[in-house]
KEDOLUM-874696 format. One record per residue (C-alpha): residue in one letter; residue number from 1; z, x, y. Coordinates in nm, 3 decimals, padded with zeros to 5 digits. Each point is the difference from the previous one (the first is absolute). Layout:
residues N
[rolo a NUM [Z X Y]]
...
END
This chain:
residues 122
[rolo r 1 [00.508 -01.603 02.497]]
[rolo s 2 [00.026 00.250 00.300]]
[rolo a 3 [00.383 -00.194 00.029]]
[rolo l 4 [00.108 00.091 -00.322]]
[rolo d 5 [00.079 00.400 00.171]]
[rolo q 6 [00.176 -00.133 00.284]]
[rolo p 7 [00.338 -00.109 -00.106]]
[rolo v 8 [00.072 -00.267 00.293]]
[rolo l 9 [-00.323 -00.185 -00.163]]
[rolo c 10 [00.049 00.062 -00.374]]
[rolo p 11 [00.244 -00.273 -00.119]]
[rolo s 12 [-00.241 -00.241 00.236]]
[rolo a 13 [-00.273 00.125 -00.172]]
[rolo l 14 [00.129 00.023 -00.357]]
[rolo q 15 [00.099 -00.351 00.037]]
[rolo l 16 [-00.346 -00.139 00.149]]
[rolo l 17 [-00.159 00.168 -00.273]]
[rolo r 18 [00.168 -00.144 -00.269]]
[rolo r 19 [-00.052 -00.350 00.144]]
[rolo v 20 [-00.403 00.074 -00.039]]
[rolo l 21 [00.066 00.130 -00.302]]
[rolo l 22 [00.172 -00.276 -00.131]]
[rolo r 23 [-00.269 -00.244 00.129]]
[rolo n 24 [-00.263 00.238 -00.274]]
[rolo s 25 [-00.260 -00.089 00.238]]
[rolo v 26 [-00.091 00.278 00.149]]
[rolo l 27 [-00.221 00.235 -00.276]]
[rolo t 28 [-00.117 00.275 00.275]]
[rolo a 29 [-00.001 00.418 -00.028]]
[rolo a 30 [00.237 -00.024 00.219]]
[rolo v 31 [00.272 -00.132 -00.177]]
[rolo y 32 [00.030 00.207 -00.263]]
[rolo q 33 [-00.005 00.286 00.211]]
[rolo c 34 [00.269 -00.109 00.190]]
[rolo v 35 [00.189 -00.095 -00.343]]
[rolo d 36 [-00.062 00.318 -00.073]]
[rolo a 37 [00.165 00.153 00.346]]
[rolo v 38 [00.302 -00.278 -00.107]]
[rolo g 39 [00.036 00.237 -00.333]]
[rolo e 40 [00.022 00.324 00.177]]
[rolo l 41 [00.243 -00.128 00.256]]
[rolo m 42 [00.220 -00.155 -00.286]]
[rolo v 43 [00.014 00.353 -00.033]]
[rolo t 44 [00.072 00.150 00.305]]
[rolo a 45 [00.204 -00.214 00.183]]
[rolo y 46 [00.313 00.079 00.099]]
[rolo d 47 [00.126 -00.406 00.026]]
[rolo r 48 [00.130 -00.131 -00.339]]
[rolo r 49 [-00.084 -00.338 00.125]]
[rolo i 50 [-00.376 00.143 00.069]]
[rolo s 51 [-00.031 00.135 -00.296]]
[rolo q 52 [00.113 -00.323 -00.203]]
[rolo q 53 [-00.254 -00.189 00.189]]
[rolo c 54 [-00.302 00.215 -00.073]]
[rolo a 55 [00.113 00.029 -00.374]]
[rolo q 56 [-00.030 -00.398 -00.055]]
[rolo i 57 [-00.291 00.006 00.241]]
[rolo y 58 [-00.203 00.261 -00.240]]
[rolo i 59 [00.134 -00.225 -00.284]]
[rolo d 60 [-00.116 -00.321 00.115]]
[rolo f 61 [-00.323 00.161 00.076]]
[rolo m 62 [-00.068 00.146 -00.361]]
[rolo l 63 [00.118 -00.314 -00.157]]
[rolo d 64 [-00.220 -00.255 00.197]]
[rolo y 65 [-00.304 00.181 00.171]]
[rolo p 66 [-00.265 00.076 -00.229]]
[rolo h 67 [-00.002 00.388 -00.097]]
[rolo e 68 [-00.283 00.213 -00.197]]
[rolo q 69 [00.122 00.151 -00.276]]
[rolo k 70 [00.020 00.361 00.171]]
[rolo a 71 [00.150 -00.144 00.321]]
[rolo l 72 [00.273 -00.128 -00.159]]
[rolo q 73 [00.077 00.296 -00.183]]
[rolo k 74 [00.000 00.220 00.300]]
[rolo r 75 [00.260 -00.215 00.139]]
[rolo i 76 [00.216 00.032 -00.323]]
[rolo q 77 [-00.082 00.354 00.022]]
[rolo h 78 [00.100 00.049 00.320]]
[rolo l 79 [00.350 -00.194 -00.069]]
[rolo l 80 [00.044 00.273 -00.294]]
[rolo c 81 [-00.107 00.317 00.176]]
[rolo n 82 [00.257 -00.097 00.292]]
[rolo l 83 [00.240 -00.081 -00.256]]
[rolo g 84 [00.112 00.454 00.055]]
[rolo y 85 [-00.041 -00.076 00.434]]
[rolo a 86 [00.237 00.194 00.147]]
[rolo e 87 [00.252 -00.168 00.193]]
[rolo d 88 [00.201 -00.222 -00.180]]
[rolo g 89 [-00.034 -00.331 00.199]]
[rolo g 90 [-00.418 00.009 -00.096]]
[rolo r 91 [00.097 00.068 -00.394]]
[rolo r 92 [00.237 -00.255 00.001]]
[rolo a 93 [-00.307 -00.254 00.192]]
[rolo v 94 [-00.235 00.105 -00.286]]
[rolo l 95 [00.214 -00.060 -00.259]]
[rolo n 96 [00.098 -00.349 00.112]]
[rolo c 97 [-00.350 -00.049 00.055]]
[rolo v 98 [-00.106 00.128 -00.390]]
[rolo y 99 [00.322 -00.234 -00.101]]
[rolo l 100 [-00.214 -00.313 00.151]]
[rolo v 101 [-00.322 00.065 -00.148]]
[rolo v 102 [00.188 00.013 -00.368]]
[rolo l 103 [00.201 -00.297 00.127]]
[rolo n 104 [-00.272 -00.217 00.143]]
[rolo f 105 [-00.383 00.128 -00.205]]
[rolo p 106 [-00.053 -00.201 -00.285]]
[rolo e 107 [00.181 00.115 -00.279]]
[rolo a 108 [-00.372 00.009 -00.232]]
[rolo e 109 [-00.182 00.214 00.319]]
[rolo l 110 [00.312 00.229 00.042]]
[rolo v 111 [00.008 00.077 -00.354]]
[rolo s 112 [-00.398 00.067 -00.075]]
[rolo k 113 [-00.088 00.118 00.297]]
[rolo w 114 [00.292 00.146 00.167]]
[rolo g 115 [00.270 00.073 -00.179]]
[rolo g 116 [-00.107 00.367 -00.118]]
[rolo l 117 [-00.095 00.166 00.337]]
[rolo i 118 [00.364 -00.215 00.109]]
[rolo f 119 [00.262 00.091 -00.285]]
[rolo v 120 [-00.170 00.367 -00.050]]
[rolo a 121 [00.024 00.065 00.393]]
[rolo a 122 [00.346 -00.080 00.062]]
END
């Protein structure tokens, strides 16, 4: 996680994290905390490529890893709360991530659980 705070190491750390997540074999609290840090980095990163990479990791994680209802709601609310982020790049990254949620989440789940939250906030 500390590598995410260092600009030189960040791209490599994100690639490594994505590969670990794609294997879907690590289910520790540290992974969940690391993805929360990726969600923050997605909003605050100055490099557009880093923001896009973070958004893809964040979405893949929400889709592929088990979540309690409250944890998933917290991650979606993180996106919605940051739609008003002060920096244009951060808002763009969050909007792109919300688009990926709408595009990739199962339609039935999106409508029944998240549709009202997403579309009222937007």
